[in-house]
N, C-alpha and C positions, 0 to 999 in steps of 0.2 A: 295852338301850335306855337312852340317856342322857337324863336330865331335868335341865334347867338351872333352878336355884332362885336367883333374884336378889332382893336386898332392899336397902332403905335403912332405917336405924334410927337415930334421933336419941338416944333414951334407953335403947335396949336391948331394949324389948319386942318389936319386930318381928324383931329378931335371934333372940330366943328362939323365936318362932313359926317362923321359917325353919329353925332347927335341928331343931325338932320335925317339920316337913314333910320335911326331909332323912331323918330316921329312918324316917318312914313310907314314903317312896319306896324307901329301901334295903331295907325289909322285904319288898318285892314281888319275887318271883322274876323275874330277867331285867332288872330295872330298876337303874340306877345314878344316884344323885343327885349333882349337882355344885353346891355352894353357893358363891355369889359375891356380894360387896358390889357395889353399882352402880358404885362407883369402880374396881372391878377387872375388870368384865366386858368382853369384847372381841367384835368381830364374829365371830371364829372360834368363840367359845363358842356363839353363836346358831346358826351353821351346823352345828355338830357335834351339837346337841341335837335329840332327837326331839320334845320338848315343853318348854314354859317355864312356870314358876310364879313369879309376881312378887308381892312384898310391900312395903308402904309404909304409913306413917301417912296419914291422909286430912286434907287441908287444904282447907277451904272446898269440900267436896264432890268433890275430885279428888285424885289421887295426888301425892306429893311431886315437886318439880321434878327431884330427883336421879334418881328412877326414870324419869321422862319422858326425861331426857337419856341414859339408858343405851342406848336404842335408838330411833332416830327413827320406827320403824314399830310400836312397841309400842302396841296398842289401849288406849283408855281404858276402865276398868271400867264406866262408865255405858253406853257403847255396846254392850259385851258383854251386859249385862243386858237392854237394849232388844232386841237381836237375839234373845237366848234367849227373852224374853217374847213376841216375835212368832211364834215357832215353837210355843210351848206356851201353853195357856190359863193354866196355873198352875204356879208353881215350888214350890208347897207340897208337903211330904212326903206320900206316899200318893195323890197325884192325878195 
């Protein structure tokens, strides 16, 4: 199962996190992580992936423009959280 990990990193911190995520994905039996910078990702990468993990600094409450530009249909994190919150009463551990 191929997992695409895309990131934009200005100062290097998000790159380090993305590399740690890659190690975690690769540690799962049957999973293969593919690490790409937003400037290197292609439509084919998205089509081949079974899942996508995206990382970016947060600017004014939203992801960096470079991550948004990586794929026109990439959902905004705030919309994901709202959708997840509507399905569950709490996202707190143990509840």
